[in-house]
N, C-alpha and C positions, 0 to 999 in steps of 0.2 A: 505495499498501499502506502504508493509515493504524495499521495494530497488523496482534498474532495473538491472538488467544485462545485457550486452551486449558484442557481439564479433563482431571483423569486418576480422575478416584473423584467419584462421583454426586452432587450438592448442594454440589461445588465450583467453581472458573471462575476463573480469574486473564485480565486483560490487560496486553498486552505493547504498548503505546503507541509507533509511531514519528512520525506527526504529528499535530500538536494545537495549541491557541493557543496555551500552553504549554510551546513546545522546551525550554527549561531545564530543565523537571522529568522530562525522560525522557530513553533512551540516541538516539540517533540509528538512520537504519537502518541503516546499513554496521554497524553496531555486535549489534543487538539480530540480523542474520541470519547473522553469524559464529555467536552462540552459539548459535543456533535452527539452522542448519545439520545441524549430526551427527545430530540428533534428527528433523527431519524428512526428511531424506534414507536414517535409514534403515532399509531394508525390511524387516527382522526385526524391527521395533517398531511395532505395529498402529495405527491411525489409522482414525479416523473424520469425518467431517464433514456438514454440508449445503453442495447444491450443490458437491460438491469439483473437480466439472470449471476449476469460475471459476477459485474458491480455489488451484488447480496452474495455472492459466494466469497466475495474478498472481505466482505467486511465482517460475513462469519466465523472468518479465520479469525480474525480482531476480535471474537466475543457481543460485534453489533448486529441486531435482527432487526436487518431494514424492513419495515412496516408500512403500512398506507400509499405504494404503490399501484397507482390508475393509471399510467400510458407509462407506454415502451417502442420508442418512437422503431426501432427496427422490428419487431413485434409486429408491429401495426402495418409496414408495411412489406416482410411476409405472408399477414394476412392478405394485402391492399391485390399484392404480386407476386405470390410463391415461383411465377415463371424467373423473373428478375433474378439475374445472376449475381449481385451483389446489393447489403443491404446498408453500405455504408452510413454512417453519417454526413462524410462530406457529400457523396452522392444524394443525401436525400436534401442535403443543406441547398444543389444546387437546381437538382428538377422540385422544387415545392417551393424552396424562398427564392431563388435565382440568388444567389448568394454563394459566393466561394470561399472555403472556407482555409485557414493558414495549414497548409498538411505538416503529415507528423514528418515524413524525408524533412522538414526544412530543419527539426528540429533535432531527428535520433539517425536521421543518414538512411538508407537503405545497402540492402542485399550484403559482401562480407564487411561493408565499414557502416551496417547501423548500430548505431549505440544503446544503452539503457535515459530512459524518464528518467532516472534516477540523476545521472548526470548532466541534465542540463539545467541551465542555469537561470532560476530564479525570476528574471522578467520573461525570459521567452518561455517556460512552463506557463506563468500565471499567464500572459496571454491568449495561452492557447489553448488552456484547460477553461479560465472564463467562457470562453468561446465554445466551445464544446457544452457545458451550460446554460448558455442563454443558447442558441440554436435549437438544443432541445425542447426547452422552454417556447418555444415559438413551433416550431414542429407538432407541438400540443396543442397551443392557441390554434394553430392553424386546422387542426383538425376538430378543435371542439367548440371552436366559435365558425362555424361554417356549412355552410351545405354542398361542401364538396364531394360530387362523385366519383367513383373506382376510375373513371374515364379521365377524371379533372387532372390526373397527376401525370404528368407526361412521361415517366417508364412507365405506364402504364399500359400492357398487349394484350392483347384476348377479345372477345369480344366484346359491340359495344354494349348490348341489352345487359344491363345494371338486372333482370330477373336472370340471368343465366347465373347468377352464383345465389343458392341455396340456402347460405350461410347466412346471407346479409338484401333479400327480395326487396327494399330499396334501392341497392348500391350504396346507401349515404352511408358514408364514412362514420357517422357519430353513431351510428349502428355496433360497430366495431369495434369503437371503441368502447363505448356500451357494455359489448358485451366482453369487456377487458378488465370491469370493474369501472370505467370513468363515468 
């Protein structure tokens, strides 16, 4: 667990580091988790994320039980278009929000030269992680606060007739989000 990023309003995001090349510039993991545990474990406080299953398992290893999850942008993407080859956050940001995110390769490189997020300078990882939280929240809002249909998503390929999906007869994305507890 390198850090936690949070956003509670579109256009904002914060990053709380726990491991970095400059440990004297931030709190340690036990201190951060002790402060965030009540928020993360509060079932009545709605949370959204991207690939929440992974995040929840990492937090669980640290003794935090994530509760109150109402939306996972990766899961929503998979439900809307299971034929899509990738459900990465940067692809969703580009196709749904028309927004180009900071590529992770700008931080850690790629291939044989790929590094670790724990080695990324705080100023770079802070911008990247805060952006992740903000974009995830914007995707949640875009789905929850709209009348988007499957066919409105540029990455959707398939039948144009929304009634072709027996699990979502109206074709309304809000129906999919609602079935996930949203």
